[in-house]
C-alpha positions in Angstrom: -279.3 -73.8 -87.0 -276.4 -71.3 -86.9 -278.0 -69.3 -89.8 -281.3 -69.1 -88.0 -279.6 -68.0 -84.8 -277.6 -65.4 -86.7 -280.7 -64.1 -88.5 -282.7 -63.9 -85.2 -279.8 -62.2 -83.5 -279.4 -59.5 -86.2 -283.2 -58.9 -86.3 -283.2 -58.5 -82.5 -280.5 -55.9 -82.7 -282.2 -54.1 -85.5 -285.5 -53.9 -83.6 -283.7 -52.8 -80.4 -281.9 -49.9 -82.2 -285.1 -48.9 -84.1 -286.9 -48.3 -80.8 -284.3 -45.6 -79.9 -285.5 -43.4 -82.7 -287.6 -40.8 -80.9 -288.1 -38.0 -83.5 -287.3 -36.5 -86.8 -284.4 -34.1 -87.3 -284.4 -31.4 -90.0 -282.1 -28.6 -91.1 -284.3 -26.7 -93.6 -287.3 -26.2 -91.3 -288.8 -22.8 -90.1 -287.3 -23.2 -86.6 -283.8 -23.8 -87.8 -284.2 -20.8 -90.2 -285.4 -18.5 -87.4 -282.5 -19.5 -85.1 -280.0 -19.0 -87.9 -281.5 -15.5 -88.6 -281.3 -14.7 -84.9 -277.6 -15.7 -84.8 -276.9 -13.6 -87.9 -278.5 -10.7 -86.2 -276.3 -11.2 -83.1 -273.2 -10.9 -85.4 -274.5 -7.4 -86.4 -275.6 -6.5 -82.8 -279.2 -6.6 -84.0 -281.6 -8.5 -81.8 -284.8 -7.9 -83.7 -285.3 -11.6 -84.5 -284.4 -12.6 -80.9 -287.2 -10.3 -79.7 -289.7 -11.7 -82.2 -289.0 -15.4 -81.6 -288.5 -15.5 -77.8 -291.4 -15.7 -75.4 -291.6 -12.8 -72.9 -291.0 -15.2 -70.1 -288.3 -17.3 -71.8 -285.4 -18.5 -69.7 -281.9 -18.7 -71.0 -279.1 -20.6 -69.3 -275.4 -19.8 -70.0 -273.1 -22.4 -68.4 -275.5 -22.9 -65.4 -276.4 -19.2 -64.9 -280.0 -18.3 -65.7 -281.0 -15.1 -67.5 -284.2 -13.5 -68.8 -284.9 -12.6 -72.4 -283.7 -9.0 -71.8 -280.7 -10.0 -69.8 -279.4 -12.4 -72.4 -279.9 -9.7 -75.1 -278.0 -7.2 -73.0 -275.2 -9.7 -72.2 -274.7 -10.7 -75.8 -275.0 -7.1 -77.1 -272.1 -6.3 -74.7 -269.8 -8.6 -76.7 -269.8 -5.8 -79.3 -268.3 -3.4 -76.8 -265.3 -5.8 -76.5 -265.0 -7.3 -80.0 -265.2 -6.5 -83.6 -265.7 -8.9 -86.5 -267.9 -11.2 -84.5 -268.7 -14.2 -86.7 -268.9 -18.0 -86.9 -266.6 -19.5 -89.5 -268.7 -22.6 -89.3 -272.2 -23.0 -88.1 -274.6 -26.0 -88.1 -278.3 -25.7 -87.1 -280.8 -28.5 -86.9 -284.2 -29.0 -85.3 -285.5 -32.2 -83.8 -289.2 -32.9 -83.6 -289.4 -35.4 -80.8 -292.3 -38.0 -80.6 -294.7 -38.7 -77.8 -291.9 -40.6 -75.9 -290.4 -37.1 -75.3 -293.7 -35.1 -74.9 -293.6 -34.0 -78.6 -291.0 -31.4 -77.8 -289.3 -29.3 -80.5 -285.7 -28.3 -79.9 -283.3 -26.5 -82.2 -279.6 -27.3 -81.7 -276.7 -25.2 -82.8 -273.0 -26.1 -83.1 -270.6 -23.3 -84.1 -267.2 -21.8 -83.8 -267.4 -18.3 -82.4 -264.7 -15.7 -83.4 -264.2 -12.1 -82.5 -261.3 -9.6 -82.6 -260.5 -7.8 -79.4 -260.9 -4.0 -79.5 -258.4 -3.8 -76.8 -255.4 -5.5 -78.3 -256.5 -6.7 -81.8 -256.0 -10.4 -80.9 -258.5 -12.9 -82.3 -260.5 -15.0 -79.8 -262.1 -18.2 -80.9 -264.0 -21.0 -79.3 -266.8 -23.6 -79.8 -270.3 -22.9 -78.8 -273.2 -25.3 -78.4 -276.8 -24.0 -77.9 -280.2 -25.5 -77.8 -283.6 -23.8 -78.0 -287.0 -25.3 -76.9 -290.0 -24.2 -78.9 -293.6 -24.0 -77.6 -296.4 -22.6 -79.8 -293.9 -21.0 -82.2 -291.8 -19.2 -79.5 -288.5 -20.0 -77.8 -289.3 -20.7 -74.2 -285.9 -22.0 -73.1 -282.4 -21.5 -74.4 -279.2 -23.2 -73.2 -275.7 -22.0 -74.2 -272.5 -23.9 -73.4 -269.1 -22.4 -74.1 -265.8 -21.6 -72.6 -266.1 -18.3 -70.7 -262.4 -17.8 -69.9 -261.5 -15.7 -73.0 -264.6 -13.5 -72.5 -263.9 -13.1 -68.7 -260.3 -12.4 -69.4 -261.2 -9.7 -71.9 -263.7 -8.1 -69.5 -261.2 -8.1 -66.6 -258.5 -6.5 -68.8 -260.9 -3.8 -70.0 -262.0 -3.1 -66.4 -258.3 -2.9 -65.2 -257.5 -0.5 -68.0 -260.5 1.8 -67.1 -259.3 1.9 -63.4 -255.9 3.3 -64.5 
């Protein structure tokens, strides 16, 4: 009787966990590749791929603040006025193709460590970044970035203070 109960219990758990699978995740797909190319372009201050893959009315959120396609481009391009050697010593990109339980959405997720060297004082700044991009009809319609803005805000404030002198 105990064996039957144990088998029933294990099967119940297996079926319960199996129902939580809501899509397929890939790393070598075209969406992951396009996001990776867009990030590589950002490192070179080249937003050609960003322009190509983003819908004209795409909305980008950075730590709860919303920006248009052009505003996000201008903001990220401004990083190159403050830093040199912008790169990601590690970068992981994956795309999840969700099933009908999640409206068949396609999202690409990025985890990376961002680095840059201050043009002002030569110090290296480093921090984790997470971003996600929603795809509709082959275009990014929504992007979400989460990262610690304190180092960037500190750098901007220091540059502005220096300009006032």
